[in-house]
N, CA, C and O of each residue as an XYZ file, in Angstrom:
444
protein
N       5.853     -5.919     33.396
C       5.999     -6.515     32.086
C       7.421     -6.278     31.575
O       8.022     -5.238     31.846
N       7.942     -7.236     30.847
C       9.311     -7.141     30.326
C       9.430     -6.051     29.259
O       8.447     -5.681     28.616
N      10.630     -5.556     29.088
C      10.921     -4.563     28.066
C      10.703     -5.160     26.676
O      10.944     -6.348     26.459
N      10.252     -4.340     25.749
C      10.070     -4.769     24.361
C      11.376     -5.317     23.785
O      11.350     -6.188     22.916
N      12.515     -4.816     24.262
C      13.819     -5.223     23.734
C      14.183     -6.668     24.087
O      15.162     -7.196     23.559
N      13.433     -7.300     24.948
C      13.699     -8.696     25.299
C      12.941     -9.665     24.397
O      13.115    -10.879     24.504
N      12.107     -9.138     23.516
C      11.261     -9.993     22.667
C      11.869    -10.226     21.293
O      12.515     -9.352     20.714
N      11.639    -11.435     20.790
C      12.036    -11.799     19.433
C      10.812    -12.054     18.563
O      10.927    -12.270     17.356
N       9.633    -12.028     19.194
C       8.383    -12.258     18.481
C       7.341    -11.261     19.002
O       7.002    -11.267     20.185
N       6.847    -10.418     18.115
C       5.885     -9.402     18.555
C       4.588    -10.034     19.042
O       3.888     -9.452     19.871
N       4.266    -11.212     18.539
C       3.038    -11.885     18.981
C       3.127    -12.302     20.442
O       2.130    -12.267     21.163
N       4.294    -12.690     20.871
C       4.509    -13.018     22.281
C       4.320    -11.766     23.125
O       3.754    -11.830     24.217
N       4.789    -10.633     22.628
C       4.602     -9.358     23.323
C       3.112     -9.037     23.450
O       2.654     -8.608     24.509
N       2.351     -9.248     22.357
C       0.909     -9.010     22.394
C       0.233     -9.871     23.458
O      -0.623     -9.398     24.206
N       0.628    -11.130     23.512
C       0.055    -12.049     24.495
C       0.452    -11.655     25.915
O      -0.385    -11.651     26.817
N       1.714    -11.327     26.111
C       2.172    -10.914     27.443
C       1.485     -9.635     27.901
O       1.157     -9.490     29.079
N       1.265     -8.700     26.965
C       0.545     -7.472     27.306
C      -0.860     -7.814     27.787
O      -1.329     -7.279     28.792
N      -1.525     -8.707     27.062
C      -2.876     -9.122     27.452
C      -2.866     -9.742     28.849
O      -3.685     -9.386     29.697
N      -1.941    -10.666     29.083
C      -1.868    -11.328     30.394
C      -1.569    -10.328     31.508
O      -2.130    -10.428     32.599
N      -0.699     -9.377     31.239
C      -0.350     -8.352     32.220
C      -1.582     -7.501     32.564
O      -1.867     -7.250     33.735
N      -2.295     -7.070     31.540
C      -3.497     -6.266     31.766
C      -4.571     -7.066     32.501
O      -5.294     -6.521     33.335
N      -4.671     -8.340     32.195
C      -5.650     -9.217     32.839
C      -5.343     -9.368     34.330
O      -6.255     -9.426     35.156
N      -4.046     -9.431     34.669
C      -3.650     -9.509     36.086
C      -4.010     -8.219     36.823
O      -4.477     -8.251     37.962
N      -3.787     -7.091     36.157
C      -4.086     -5.794     36.759
C      -5.598     -5.609     36.911
O      -6.079     -5.161     37.951
N      -6.328     -5.958     35.867
C      -7.778     -5.785     35.851
C      -8.427     -7.052     35.306
O      -8.434     -7.260     34.093
N      -8.971     -7.900     36.172
C      -9.585     -9.150     35.709
C     -10.687     -8.958     34.658
O     -11.027     -9.904     33.947
N     -11.241     -7.761     34.552
C     -12.284     -7.502     33.554
C     -11.716     -7.221     32.164
O     -12.464     -7.130     31.190
N     -10.386     -7.084     32.073
C      -9.769     -6.835     30.772
C     -10.039     -8.042     29.879
O      -9.859     -9.186     30.297
N     -10.473     -7.778     28.643
C     -10.851     -8.849     27.722
C     -10.256     -8.578     26.341
O      -9.702     -7.507     26.091
N     -10.378     -9.558     25.455
C      -9.924     -9.340     24.085
C     -10.775     -8.261     23.412
O     -10.280     -7.524     22.559
N     -12.036     -8.166     23.786
C     -12.899     -7.113     23.252
C     -12.364     -5.739     23.659
O     -12.284     -4.825     22.838
N     -12.004     -5.607     24.922
C     -11.455     -4.342     25.424
C     -10.090     -4.055     24.780
O      -9.779     -2.914     24.438
N      -9.300     -5.093     24.627
C      -7.983     -4.996     23.993
C      -8.144     -4.464     22.566
O      -7.425     -3.556     22.149
N      -9.089     -5.035     21.830
C      -9.331     -4.610     20.454
C      -9.775     -3.156     20.396
O      -9.328     -2.401     19.533
N     -10.649     -2.767     21.307
C     -11.110     -1.371     21.337
C      -9.957     -0.423     21.623
O      -9.894      0.675     21.069
N      -9.046     -0.849     22.489
C      -7.854     -0.062     22.794
C      -7.058      0.214     21.518
O      -6.426      1.262     21.384
N      -7.098     -0.735     20.587
C      -6.376     -0.608     19.323
C      -7.213      0.031     18.219
O      -6.726      0.251     17.110
N      -8.470      0.325     18.528
C      -9.341      0.925     17.525
C      -9.883     -0.075     16.525
O     -10.183      0.278     15.384
N     -10.008     -1.323     16.951
C     -10.496     -2.392     16.085
C     -11.825     -2.898     16.646
O     -11.973     -3.054     17.858
N     -12.779     -3.149     15.767
C     -14.104     -3.593     16.214
C     -14.141     -5.047     16.670
O     -14.802     -5.374     17.656
N     -13.443     -5.906     15.964
C     -13.536     -7.339     16.224
C     -12.595     -7.804     17.332
O     -11.385     -7.602     17.236
N     -13.144     -8.433     18.399
C     -12.276     -8.969     19.444
C     -11.430    -10.133     18.931
O     -10.402    -10.469     19.520
N     -11.864    -10.741     17.839
C     -11.104    -11.837     17.246
C      -9.825    -11.372     16.575
O      -8.941    -12.179     16.287
N      -9.723    -10.074     16.324
C      -8.540     -9.536     15.661
C      -7.266     -9.882     16.433
O      -6.310    -10.397     15.853
N      -7.250     -9.602     17.728
C      -6.064     -9.871     18.556
C      -5.795    -11.365     18.641
O      -4.652    -11.809     18.533
N      -6.849    -12.128     18.833
C      -6.715    -13.591     18.913
C      -6.070    -14.117     17.639
O      -5.175    -14.961     17.694
N      -6.526    -13.616     16.482
C      -5.974    -14.058     15.201
C      -4.541    -13.584     14.990
O      -3.739    -14.289     14.377
N      -4.215    -12.404     15.488
C      -2.824    -11.938     15.406
C      -1.903    -12.865     16.194
O      -0.872    -13.316     15.696
N      -2.296    -13.134     17.423
C      -1.486    -13.984     18.295
C      -1.343    -15.386     17.709
O      -0.286    -16.008     17.821
N      -2.419    -15.882     17.079
C      -2.416    -17.232     16.493
C      -1.759    -17.286     15.111
O      -1.771    -18.332     14.463
N      -1.189    -16.172     14.660
C      -0.519    -16.076     13.355
C      -1.469    -16.285     12.176
O      -1.056    -16.731     11.105
N      -2.751    -15.957     12.387
C      -3.738    -16.060     11.311
C      -3.926    -14.724     10.600
O      -4.572    -14.649      9.555
N      -3.351    -13.667     11.182
C      -3.408    -12.324     10.610
C      -2.046    -11.679     10.744
O      -1.246    -12.042     11.606
N      -1.799    -10.718      9.878
C      -0.590     -9.914      9.979
C      -0.971     -8.483     10.354
O      -2.138     -8.096     10.308
N       0.034     -7.724     10.720
C      -0.162     -6.343     11.128
C       0.229     -5.433      9.968
O       1.298     -5.586      9.378
N      -0.645     -4.489      9.651
C      -0.335     -3.504      8.618
C       0.484     -2.379      9.247
O       0.531     -2.243     10.470
N       1.123     -1.580      8.407
C       1.905     -0.455      8.924
C       1.060      0.500      9.757
O       1.496      0.904     10.835
N      -0.152      0.885      9.293
C      -0.964      1.767     10.154
C      -1.292      1.128     11.509
O      -1.366      1.828     12.518
N      -1.489     -0.187     11.538
C      -1.798     -0.857     12.797
C      -0.581     -0.868     13.722
O      -0.739     -0.864     14.943
N       0.625     -0.881     13.164
C       1.836     -0.809     13.987
C       1.790      0.469     14.819
O       2.114      0.450     16.006
N       1.393      1.569     14.205
C       1.312      2.838     14.930
C       0.250      2.783     16.026
O       0.459      3.305     17.120
N      -0.895      2.147     15.733
C      -1.938      1.987     16.755
C      -1.433      1.143     17.920
O      -1.701      1.451     19.081
N      -0.709      0.089     17.606
C      -0.155     -0.777     18.654
C       0.843     -0.013     19.512
O       0.810     -0.104     20.739
N       1.724      0.736     18.872
C       2.706      1.525     19.633
C       2.012      2.510     20.567
O       2.418      2.683     21.716
N       0.982      3.142     20.070
C       0.237      4.100     20.893
C      -0.439      3.377     22.063
O      -0.391      3.850     23.198
N      -1.057      2.250     21.789
C      -1.748      1.484     22.840
C      -0.771      0.984     23.901
O      -1.098      0.952     25.087
N       0.431      0.593     23.470
C       1.437      0.074     24.404
C       2.291      1.175     25.007
O       3.173      0.919     25.827
N       2.010      2.424     24.582
C       2.773      3.587     25.051
C       4.267      3.437     24.732
O       5.131      3.738     25.556
N       4.540      2.968     23.519
C       5.921      2.833     23.047
C       6.258      4.066     22.220
O       5.464      4.494     21.383
N       7.424      4.628     22.452
C       7.874      5.756     21.653
C       9.381      5.650     21.482
O      10.030      4.822     22.121
N       9.922      6.476     20.635
C      11.369      6.486     20.427
C      11.910      5.131     19.996
O      11.370      4.483     19.099
N      12.977      4.721     20.646
C      13.638      3.456     20.297
C      12.713      2.256     20.479
O      12.765      1.305     19.699
N      11.874      2.298     21.501
C      10.951      1.177     21.735
C       9.999      1.015     20.546
O       9.774     -0.102     20.082
N       9.449      2.110     20.058
C       8.530      2.055     18.916
C       9.267      1.571     17.663
O       8.736      0.768     16.896
N      10.479      2.059     17.465
C      11.272      1.626     16.310
C      11.577      0.132     16.402
O      11.512     -0.584     15.403
N      11.910     -0.332     17.607
C      12.193     -1.750     17.802
C      10.941     -2.578     17.504
O      11.002     -3.583     16.796
N       9.809     -2.141     18.053
C       8.565     -2.882     17.839
C       8.218     -2.950     16.353
O       7.861     -4.014     15.848
N       8.321     -1.829     15.657
C       8.017     -1.808     14.218
C       8.912     -2.779     13.460
O       8.430     -3.553     12.633
N      10.211     -2.744     13.735
C      11.132     -3.659     13.065
C      10.863     -5.103     13.452
O      11.023     -6.006     12.631
N      10.459     -5.327     14.690
C      10.133     -6.675     15.157
C       8.931     -7.231     14.391
O       8.936     -8.391     13.979
N       7.909     -6.407     14.204
C       6.729     -6.825     13.440
C       7.142     -7.213     12.027
O       6.789     -8.291     11.547
N       7.889     -6.337     11.360
C       8.260     -6.609      9.976
C       9.264     -7.764      9.867
O       9.270     -8.483      8.868
N      10.096     -7.941     10.869
C      10.984     -9.102     10.903
C      10.166    -10.394     10.991
O      10.405    -11.340     10.240
N       9.212    -10.423     11.906
C       8.398    -11.622     12.089
C       7.504    -11.921     10.891
O       7.146    -13.075     10.658
N       7.142    -10.894     10.133
C       6.257    -11.082      8.988
C       7.000    -11.170      7.658
O       6.373    -11.370      6.617
N       8.308    -11.026      7.673
C       9.099    -11.016      6.436
C       8.941    -12.336      5.683
O       8.951    -13.418      6.269
N       8.796    -12.208      4.379
C       8.628    -13.389      3.529
C       9.951    -13.863      2.922
O      10.127    -15.052      2.655
N      10.861    -12.941      2.708
C      12.128    -13.313      2.077
C      13.264    -13.300      3.099
O      13.201    -12.613      4.118
N      14.284    -14.064      2.802
C      15.439    -14.093      3.703
C      16.164    -12.739      3.683
O      16.754    -12.339      4.686
N      16.120    -12.044      2.557
C      16.747    -10.725      2.452
C      16.050     -9.724      3.391
O      16.711     -8.968      4.102
N      14.728     -9.729      3.383
C      13.966     -8.833      4.267
C      14.190     -9.218      5.727
O      14.373     -8.353      6.584
N      14.175    -10.509      6.002
C      14.383    -10.988      7.369
C      15.748    -10.523      7.882
O      15.869    -10.074      9.022
N      16.772    -10.633      7.034
C      18.119    -10.199      7.410
C      18.156     -8.701      7.673
O      18.771     -8.259      8.644
N      17.512     -7.919      6.827
C      17.463     -6.470      6.981
C      16.869     -6.085      8.338
O      17.459     -5.300      9.082
N      15.706     -6.640      8.650
C      15.048     -6.302      9.916
C      15.799     -6.864     11.115
O      15.802     -6.256     12.186
N      16.425     -8.000     10.948
C      17.222     -8.584     12.031
C      18.399     -7.666     12.370
O      18.696     -7.438     13.543
N      19.062     -7.146     11.347
C      20.178     -6.217     11.571
C      19.694     -4.952     12.275
O      20.349     -4.457     13.192
N      18.540     -4.427     11.843
C      17.971     -3.243     12.507
C      17.685     -3.518     13.979
O      17.967     -2.683     14.839
N      17.129     -4.684     14.263
C      16.832     -5.053     15.655
C      18.112     -5.092     16.482
O      18.145     -4.614     17.616
N      19.160     -5.665     15.906
C      20.442     -5.740     16.605
C      21.008     -4.362     16.910
O      21.511     -4.119     18.007
N      20.925     -3.470     15.948
C      21.430     -2.094     16.137
C      20.631     -1.383     17.235
O      21.206     -0.765     18.131
N      19.310     -1.477     17.153
C      18.457     -0.813     18.150
C      18.695     -1.368     19.552
O      18.691     -0.628     20.536
N      18.904     -2.680     19.625
C      19.155     -3.312     20.923
C      20.489     -2.831     21.514
O      20.610     -2.644     22.725
N      21.480     -2.636     20.647
C      22.795     -2.185     21.118
C      22.745     -0.762     21.670
O      23.429     -0.459     22.647
N      21.952      0.108     21.065
C      21.924      1.495     21.533
C      20.920      1.726     22.651
O      20.914      2.785     23.279
N      20.067      0.730     22.899
C      19.089      0.833     23.981
C      19.800      0.700     25.329
O      20.679     -0.142     25.512
N      19.403      1.531     26.234
C      19.895      1.461     27.609
C      18.685      1.279     28.496
O      17.723      2.039     28.385
N      18.706      0.279     29.386
C      17.558      0.088     30.276
C      17.195      1.386     30.990
O      18.059      2.105     31.492
N      15.894      1.664     31.020
C      15.435      2.881     31.667
C      15.274      4.043     30.700
O      14.730      5.085     31.064
N      15.743      3.870     29.473
C      15.600      4.914     28.454
C      14.824      4.357     27.285
O      14.846      3.151     27.039
N      14.133      5.230     26.554
C      13.458      4.786     25.337
C      13.616      5.760     24.266
O      13.112      5.553     23.163
């Protein structure tokens, strides 16, 4: 699976993670994916990917844990979520700048 730093949309990352897990284990399902995140409804992930739901700050931490993201990767993912969900151009600019900074200090193979 590609590095989180190559993504501009966290929803694409969610979908790619699902596809990657499905290739590894054909029994992997949205129900299993949701349980991995501590969510009861298998529709939760489907709705996130379809942009029908947003991610709360506590859920960002659950996602990072499920994806085994830490350090710079977790910070990048968190900023990516808030960038994608930003309502104002000011917020979008703020998170975009953070993403750029994190991407610059990231070195492949390190997190």
